[in-house]
C-alpha positions, -999 to +999 in steps of 0.1 A: -324+549+267-350+559+294-343+552+331-365+554+361-349+561+394-367+557+428-347+575+454-345+603+480-334+639+480-301+642+496-269+652+477-259+613+472-293+607+457-291+637+433-255+626+423-268+592+411-297+609+391-269+631+375-249+602+366-278+583+351-288+614+331-252+614+314-260+580+299-296+581+292-319+603+269-343+608+298-344+600+333-376+599+356-367+604+393-393+598+419-379+615+451-392+604+485-382+634+504-368+637+540-354+666+560-321+682+549-313+685+587-314+650+603-311+651+639-322+687+640-357+681+627-379+650+637-382+628+606-369+594+595-345+597+624-355+612+658-344+647+669-318+647+697-285+662+707-267+629+699-284+626+666-274+661+657-237+653+664-239+621+645-257+634+614-235+665+614-206+642+606-228+624+580-238+655+563-202+669+563-190+636+548-217+635+522-208+670+511-173+662+508-180+633+484-212+644+467-214+683+472-245+704+479-280+700+472-288+713+436-310+713+407-307+685+382-300+684+344-325+692+319-332+656+307-343+646+343-381+648+351-388+648+388-416+639+410-413+647+447-433+626+474-431+623+511-410+595+523-432+563+526-458+577+501-445+557+470-465+526+476-497+546+481-493+565+448-518+551+421-499+535+392-516+558+367-500+589+382-465+575+376-474+574+339-445+573+315-421+566+345-433+530+345-425+525+307-387+530+308-361+506+297-344+504+331-355+508+367-332+515+396-341+518+432-317+536+457-328+550+492-365+546+486-390+534+511-401+497+512-421+493+480-453+474+482-484+466+461-488+468+424-456+489+420-433+462+434-450+436+412-444+458+382-407+465+391-399+429+399-415+418+365-391+444+348-359+432+365-355+464+384-320+469+402-316+478+439-286+495+454-284+481+488-259+500+511-246+471+529-228+440+519-255+411+516-259+385+527-239+394+557-256+428+565-293+433+557-319+458+568-314+494+578-280+514+583-261+484+574-228+501+570-230+518+603-235+484+619-206+470+600-184+498+613-198+494+649-190+457+648-154+464+638-158+451+603-149+479+579-141+453+553-179+446+553-188+482+544-200+485+510-229+480+487-248+451+470-263+455+436-291+431+432-323+424+415-353+440+433-374+415+450-405+417+473-386+409+503-362+435+519-327+432+505-333+397+497-330+398+458-306+377+437-272+394+437-253+408+407-220+423+423-206+439+455-190+473+456-166+485+483-147+519+488-110+520+484-086+508+511-072+540+525-067+560+557-098+582+558-124+594+582-150+566+587-179+588+577-163+597+544-154+560+540-191+552+542-199+578+515-171+566+493-189+532+494-221+550+479-198+565+453-182+532+443-217+517+439-230+545+418-198+548+396-197+512+390-235+508+383-234+537+358-204+522+341-220+486+339-253+501+325-236+521+299-216+492+287-244+468+287-225+446+311-251+447+337-277+431+315-254+401+310-247+393+346-261+361+359-278+367+394-266+348+424-289+337+452-282+351+486-269+325+512-290+334+544-267+312+564-240+338+562-261+366+576-243+383+605-269+411+614-304+421+602-312+455+616-342+479+615-345+515+618-355+514+654-322+497+663-303+528+654-310+549+685-292+575+707-273+548+726-260+532+695-251+565+679-234+577+711-214+545+716-202+546+680-190+583+682-171+575+712-154+544+697-153+554+659-120+542+644-093+568+633-083+569+597-051+549+605-070+523+625-095+519+597-070+512+571-051+488+594-083+469+599-091+468+562-055+455+554-058+427+580-094+416+574-102+380+565-109+370+529-145+372+520-164+357+489-174+389+474-192+387+442-176+403+410-161+429+433-158+465+423-132+485+445-117+515+432-080+525+440-075+555+464-072+588+446-036+593+458-024+558+447 
């Protein structure tokens, strides 16, 4: 089996590529690259003292769950691009990467033009880090925690669509219920999405899942990158839940109509 992954270049993105390489003969990875030092270097997120403190916590949590930046296995072929350049890339330059058996998108820029048409026609999968239809757009899990809804931190695996995060859903993934730092909790949501997707691809289960249309009437927030600014980050850092408070909130949260939910048990259970 050949898989093509459109993603970025942080440890969590590399980890997904590694996982896919373990179940595929060959993996094509198109990396849209961003700075390894968010908050310190002006890039997708602005450079500021607040952003340095916020993303310092993010990077620490990411390394706790996914390790450091590293080289990928021998059966992975990589194409690095600048973030946002993917839709400008002529189709012929992607070559054999467009002929794979399966296509996965995770953390890439908003895909437009002939490429999105090709990927939609091939039933590409998208990992949306947020639980749709409740949270859609950018930084969804930040906003769920900010809203006091840790029960709505997770991921939606859905069919890629031309609209942002609007494709028909296959299932939801959530991190385990445990007393843990909220930044680590967010990264464990990513890991739950990765592990479940790799398992379901390997078993063939993912191909048999009937997609479910999203109910836009349940939407709680639709956020854009510009909504996550210094004021939002500062307010969150000041009021972030403790590990114990996060666990209490998860245990007392209202029941939600999650779809084919994947939720691993805590490691110490």
